[in-house]
C-alpha positions in Angstrom: -58.2 3.4 39.9 -59.8 -0.7 40.7 -60.4 0.2 43.9 -64.5 -0.9 44.0 -64.5 -2.5 40.9 -64.7 -6.5 40.1 -63.4 -8.4 36.3 -61.7 -12.2 35.9 -57.8 -12.6 35.3 -56.5 -15.1 33.8 -52.6 -16.9 34.4 -51.2 -18.8 31.5 -47.8 -21.1 30.9 -47.1 -20.2 26.5 -43.6 -22.7 25.6 -42.4 -21.5 22.7 -39.6 -23.9 21.1 -37.8 -21.7 18.4 -33.9 -21.3 18.1 -34.6 -22.0 21.6 -36.8 -22.7 23.9 -38.7 -19.9 26.2 -41.7 -20.2 28.8 -43.3 -17.6 29.5 -46.6 -16.9 32.4 -49.6 -14.1 29.8 -51.7 -12.9 32.5 -55.1 -11.3 31.1 -57.4 -9.4 32.9 -60.5 -7.7 32.5 -63.0 -5.5 34.3 -66.6 -6.4 34.0 -67.3 -3.1 33.1 -65.6 -4.2 29.6 -62.2 -2.8 30.3 -59.0 -5.3 29.6 -55.8 -4.2 32.1 -52.4 -4.3 31.1 -49.7 -7.1 32.3 -48.9 -4.4 35.0 -51.9 -4.0 36.0 -52.8 -8.0 35.8 -49.3 -8.1 38.2 -50.5 -5.1 40.5 -53.7 -7.5 40.9 -51.5 -10.8 41.4 -49.4 -9.0 44.7 -52.2 -8.1 46.3 -53.1 -10.5 49.6 -56.7 -11.9 48.4 -59.2 -13.9 50.4 -61.2 -16.6 49.3 -64.9 -17.0 48.4 -66.7 -19.5 47.5 -69.8 -19.2 45.1 -68.2 -16.1 42.9 -68.5 -18.5 39.5 -69.7 -17.8 36.4 -67.9 -17.6 32.9 -65.1 -15.0 31.9 -66.2 -12.9 29.5 -64.4 -13.4 25.9 -63.0 -10.6 26.0 -60.8 -12.1 28.4 -59.5 -14.7 25.9 -59.3 -11.9 23.5 -56.6 -9.8 25.8 -55.5 -13.5 26.7 -54.6 -14.1 22.4 -53.4 -10.4 22.4 -50.4 -11.1 24.7 -49.9 -14.3 22.7 -49.2 -12.2 18.9 -47.1 -10.1 20.9 -44.6 -12.1 23.1 -44.8 -14.1 19.3 -43.8 -10.6 17.8 -40.6 -10.7 20.2 -39.9 -13.7 19.2 -39.8 -13.8 15.4 -37.9 -10.2 15.9 -35.1 -11.8 17.5 -35.4 -14.8 15.4 -34.9 -12.2 12.5 -32.0 -11.1 14.1 -30.1 -14.5 14.9 -30.7 -14.9 11.2 -29.6 -11.6 10.5 -26.7 -12.3 11.9 -25.9 -15.8 10.9 -26.6 -14.8 7.5 -24.0 -11.9 7.5 -21.5 -14.6 8.6 -22.2 -16.0 5.4 -21.2 -13.4 3.4 -18.3 -12.6 5.1 -16.9 -16.0 4.4 -17.8 -16.7 1.1 -16.6 -12.3 0.3 -13.4 -13.4 2.3 -13.3 -17.1 0.1 -13.7 -15.5 -2.8 -11.6 -12.2 -2.6 -8.4 -15.1 -1.5 -9.6 -17.2 -4.7 -9.9 -14.5 -7.0 -6.2 -12.6 -4.9 -4.4 -15.8 -5.8 -5.5 -16.3 -9.5 -4.5 -12.6 -10.2 -1.1 -13.4 -8.9 -1.0 -16.6 -11.8 -2.3 -14.6 -14.1 0.4 -12.2 -13.1 3.1 -15.6 -13.0 2.4 -16.6 -16.1 3.0 -13.2 -17.8 6.3 -12.7 -16.8 6.9 -16.9 -17.8 5.8 -15.7 -21.1 7.8 -12.9 -21.4 11.2 -15.5 -20.3 9.8 -17.5 -22.6 10.3 -14.7 -25.4 13.2 -13.3 -24.4 15.1 -17.2 -24.1 18.3 -17.5 -25.9 18.8 -21.0 -25.9 16.8 -23.9 -26.9 16.8 -24.6 -23.3 15.7 -21.8 -21.3 12.4 -22.0 -24.1 11.7 -25.6 -23.2 11.9 -24.8 -19.3 9.9 -21.6 -20.1 7.6 -23.1 -22.3 6.6 -26.0 -19.6 6.7 -23.5 -16.5 4.2 -21.4 -18.2 1.9 -25.7 -19.1 2.4 -25.7 -15.3 0.9 -22.3 -14.7 -1.7 -22.7 -17.1 -3.0 -25.4 -15.1 -2.6 -24.3 -12.2 -4.9 -21.1 -13.9 -7.5 -24.0 -15.0 -7.0 -25.8 -11.4 -8.0 -22.5 -9.3 -10.6 -21.3 -11.9 -12.6 -24.7 -11.0 -12.2 -24.2 -7.8 -13.7 -20.7 -7.6 -17.0 -22.5 -9.1 -16.7 -25.1 -6.8 -15.9 -22.3 -4.3 -19.7 -20.5 -5.2 -21.7 -24.0 -5.3 -20.0 -24.5 -1.5 -21.4 -21.3 -0.8 -24.4 -21.8 -2.8 -24.8 -25.1 -0.9 -24.5 -23.4 2.8 -26.6 -20.7 1.4 -29.3 -22.8 1.0 -28.4 -25.1 4.2 -28.1 -22.2 6.6 -32.3 -21.3 5.3 -33.4 -24.4 5.1 -31.7 -24.9 8.9 -33.2 -21.1 10.0 -36.4 -22.0 8.9 -36.9 -25.5 11.0 -34.9 -23.5 13.9 -36.4 -20.8 14.1 -40.5 -21.3 12.8 -41.9 -20.0 16.4 -44.0 -23.6 17.3 -46.3 -22.8 20.9 -48.2 -24.3 23.0 -50.4 -22.5 26.2 -51.6 -23.9 28.9 -53.7 -22.7 31.8 -52.7 -22.0 35.0 -55.7 -20.6 37.2 -58.7 -17.9 36.6 -59.9 -15.9 38.5 -62.4 -13.8 39.8 -61.8 -11.2 41.2 -63.0 -7.5 43.7 -61.5 -4.9 44.9 -62.5 -3.7 47.6 
């Protein structure tokens, strides 16, 4: 469909630093009639054998720049979606770790509560003073352990919150795309 048409074709390099470094060749093209060329048509034009003609100058139309920017926006959206997926995966890992940590500490607290109830039952059932004193000593140990485990649970919640904040800060710094663009070449073309 482009036979007999003329236009402009631009190739530029897009370097995006984000979670990793990615580089793209951005192809933008248009016809003199004002029709934009999609990426596939631009690739096909580049694959054709060509002859160089001197004096085919001029200024590329604004449409060419608009097409380039449109492709850059698409590529940045792709990188953003990839980064969003990576963030969601990291967040899910953190949540699983946090849930496991909370569950383990809560389970320990439940077990201590049962052991404490059993120690109190033994203390009430004790028949000698030595048995009652030993049971009270055991109760005191278990209550101390229970307090330590509760503090551990609160400390774990604080640690989870610190890690979540660190994940957000790191992700924000690491995943916010920064790009640089460098023109490679711009050609005026005529398809005979």
